[in-house]
C-alpha positions, 0 to 999 in steps of 0.5 A: 493889784491896785484897781485904777478906777478912782473912788471918792471914799476916804482912806479910812473908809477903804481901810475899814472896808478891807478889814470887814472883807477879811476872814474873822479867824483862821481857826478851822470850823464847819466844812465849806465848799472850795474850788481846788482846781480848774482845767480848761481845754479847746479844740486844737484848730484856731480860726481868725475871724476873717478866715471864718467869714471866708470859709462861711462865704459871707459876702453880705457887707453887713454880715462881714462887719459882724465878724470884724467888729465883734471884738473877737480875734480868734475862736477854736471850733470843730469844723469840717474842711471847706470845699470849693463852694465853702463850708459843707452842710453837715447833716443833723446826724453829723452835728449830733456825732460832733457834739458827742465826740467833742464832749468826750474829747475836749471835755476829757482833756479839761477833766484831765487838767483839773485832776492831774495837778492834784494827783487824782484820776477819774476814779477818785471822783465821788460826784460828777455834774456835767453841763452842756447846752449845745446838743441833746444826748440820752444817755447824757454826757455823764454816762458817756464820760463814765464809759470813756474816761474811767469814772467809777460805775457807782459815781453819783452824777447829774446832767444839766441840759438847756440852761445856756451860758449861765449854767456853770453857776447853776451847776455849782449850786447842787455841787456845793450842796452835795460837797457840804453833805459829804465833807472831804469827798471830791466833786467835779463839775464839767462844762462842755460846749460844742457850739459849732454843733448848733450852727446854721448857715444862711444869709440872715443877720440872726444866724450871722450874729451867732456864727460870728460869736460862739466858740467851742470849749470845756472847763472842769472844776474840782471842788471839795468841802473843807474846814473853814480856814483852809487856805488855797489858791482858789476861792470858797463859794459862800453864796448864790443869788439868781434872777430870772426875767420871765418877761424876757424869756424870748430874748435867748433861745434855741429854735428849729430851722429846717430840722436843725437847732439854731440859736437866736439872740435878741438885739435888746439883750445887752440892755435887758442884762445891764438894767437888771444885773445889779439886782442879784448882785445886791441881794448876794452882797446884802445877805453878807452885809457887804457893799459893792466897793468891797468886791475886789474881783469881778468874774463876768461871763464873756457874753459879747462886747455890748453885754460886757459894756452894759454890765460895766456901766450898770455896776460901775466897773472898769476895764481892769475889773473885766480884763479877764472877761475881755481876754476870753472874748477876744481869744475864744469868743463866747464859749457859753457856760465855760466862759466865766470859769476860763476867766476865773482860772486866769484870775488865779493864774495872775497871782494878785488875789490876797487872802480874805478878798471877795469876788463875784462870779456872774453869768447870764443866759436864757431865761433871761437869767442872771446867776451870781456866786459870792467868792472869798479867798 
């Protein structure tokens, strides 16, 4: 699809860039990790922002504006029914149980959707990587899914805990490494975030920001290392680049609030992310001899409207470039590690990607960290 953002490049330069961005040959070569399918799922109950403000009994006008001005219309959440005095306070035990139940139920539906289109079952998976940040389980999510969903008891597995919104990109790296070492075998990466298991209800601006922003969701990615030249609707994963801003480690974090985990977001996050997002993108492209203008598709984490605007400004992106990012934010909120995978699934469903085109997958989270992956169709 034509990108409406105008450029100053000549037609000859653009054509040269497009030629450079195509695969050099369709001849099969070494195995390369390719995404085969993506399955997404959310809790069945969808809430409007104004409805949530009423349920949380948000009376402070400043806090209510956070719900109205977040550029989010809907979120899917696992919440108890409100009582006459508003949202009942869930105990730590209830929150932990909700996290586990949501991981199995919502995560299980995402897994089923990723596998069913390929005619596979959990028994066909050889390596299982599970990602979550919104609760702590020991044994981890992977062990519970093996028991509940019927994965083989000898499936190789790994749990990624505590990395936050960027964790999908982090998890794809060891998944790709394993896939390359075991060509043709099936790898499944599941991101499942029950953010409502980490809500704290009080009258502070910090809690209101979190409670107005995050939603519950799961996304499962099936990938496999196949010979280069193999075609598919989803992209190959060519490379990764990371950036951890240790001086900003305090800007996104969980902290204990009267015995409960509460997520904290610093007001300067959009500026920290925007000022630095070009660094890993530049490193990612430089290793392949690519220019930023050769990237046809941008799949960016739906971290919040200010974060998205800051990334757009610093990478010179248009609303069209981040259309799926904005859609996910508007209809699901910030769904943490699942968000960039929801956007990638929408891009593929759109049916506009052409063979040989490049894309950049980008997610940002605690650390503060910016994680990127180079895609090619």
